[in-house]
N, C-alpha and C positions, 0 to 999 in steps of 0.2 A: 135525355141530354147532356152530355158532357161538355165543359166548358171549354172553349176552341180555339182560345187564349190561352198557353202556355207559358210555364215559367219555364225558366233551365242553371240549376247550379246558381240560382239565386237572381235572377235576372227572368224581372218578365216585359211582354215587348211593354210600347207605348202605342198607347193608339189615342189619336181626335174624334174626339164626345161623340160626332158627328156619323165616322165611317160604320157602314154596312158590314158585315164576318157572317159569312152559312153557316150554324147551326154545325153541321160538318164539314167543317174545313179546320188548318192547324197552320194556328202561328202561333214561334215555341222562339224562346231565348231573346236574345239578341235584335229585336226590329224595334223599327219604328215609323207607321205607316201616321199619314197625312190630314189634316182636315178633307173631306169631300168623299174621299176611294173610297171601297167597294173589295171585297174580299170574296171571292163568289162558292157555290156549291161543290167542293169535294179539291179544293187551293190546299195545300201546303207549302208555308211559308217557315224553310227551318236559319233562325239564327241561331246553329250552337257547336260551330265549327273554334271557337277564337276570333273568329272574327262578326260584325255587323249588317244585317240589310236594314237601309232606306231607302222609306219607299216615298214621297210628295205627296201634293196633295192635288184629289181630283184625280187620282190611277183608278183605274180599273183594270182590277186582275179577273182574267175567266174564268170560267166553270173548265175548273182539273187541270189548271199553270201547278207550276214546283219550283218555288225562288227557293237561292239555296246561296253555296258562297266557298272558298272556301280557309280556312284554320291555318295556325305559324305553319310549316312543311318541318319536318323532321334535318333535312339538309341547313335548314336556320334559313332559309327564303324565306321572306312573309306570308302576312297574308292576303286572303284579296277578299275585299268586302264587293255585297254585292251593292248597287247605290239607282234607286229610277227615281229620277226627278219630277215634276209635275205635269200631270194635263194628258196621258198617256193611256193607249189603252196595251193589254198586253191581252193578245188576243184567245184561244179555249183548247188550252191542251198546249204551252210552250213552256217549258224549259229557261228558264232565268239565273247562271248557273257563274257566282264569281267576276261581272261585266258592270258596265258604268252604259244604264236608258239616260241620258239625257232628255230635259224636256221635251216632249210635242213631237212625242215621233212616236210610231206606230210599228207594232209588234205581231206580224199574224198570226196566224190558227196553226199549231205545232209544229210551231220552230222551234228551233232550239237559238241563243247563244251563248257561246263558252266564252272562259277564266281568258279576263283579260279584255276582253272588244267590248267595241264601243259604236253604242249606233247612236251620234250625232241629231240636235237641237231636228226638225223636220227632214227625218227621213224613216225608212220603211225597210219591213225586213217582209218578204211575202211568204206567200201560208206557208208549211213546209218547208221554209231553209235555212241550214245548217249556218251559223256562221260560230269561223271558228275563231281559236284561240288568237284574243291579242291583233283579228282587224279590224278594220274603221268601217265603220257605215258613213259614206259625208253624208251634209247635211241636201238635200235637197232628190235624193236618189233611192233607187228601188233597188236591191237586192235579194237574184233568187237561185234560189240550185242549190247542192249537196256538193262537195263547201258551193253557199253562198258567194257571188260576186256580182258587181254593178251591171244589171239588169239596161235599165235607164232611167230619166231624172225623172222628174215626180211630175205631174200634170198637176192645174191647178184645178185643176178638180176634186181629182187627192186632195191636197194640200189644203185645199174647204173642209172636207169633209172630215176630218179633223176634232174641232172642233161641240160641232152636230154630236161625234158620237161618244164624247167626252159630259154633251152637256144628257143625253141619250140615258146612259151609265149613272150619270150624278139622279136625274127623276127614276129609271128605275132601282134601282140603291135605297133612295125615301119609301118608296111605296114597299119595296122588301120591309121597312122598318113601320112603318104601318098595319102592316099585316102582320106582324109579329114574326116576320121569320129575323133566324139569326138573333146574336148577339145583339146589340147599336142598334 
């Protein structure tokens, strides 16, 4: 099986030593992934459009997720990187595109976060939601729907679950590494 970490135009991803990357994932170009993070099966993280992707520490990017960015535009407007903070769960088959996910937020399965959007620390995007370009998901709020809108304030039990989710995926990633799966 080929290495899932691939250079693009001379730029190779920088990956912390203890990161798990599934062998059928693709991490390409100007991408940085911090310590304790994991990139699961069939994920694509493409830093190939003249900008960059930064993923912090203890982030789990679950199966089938796509993370991309916007490069410089023909009209001369600026590029839009994708910035992902620390201790984040990104659910299965999410699409994260040219946006910012601040630390300790939660992105539900099959949700979409689009260009210029910000998900603040302590915010949650529900499964299947679509966060429109430029929207700000405020700390302590749950957003849901298409297009996503504030649904309610988060409950304490939901906030308490996030560290558990992060810890579970960190342990799971290390077990996959011990089992000989992935490249790290």
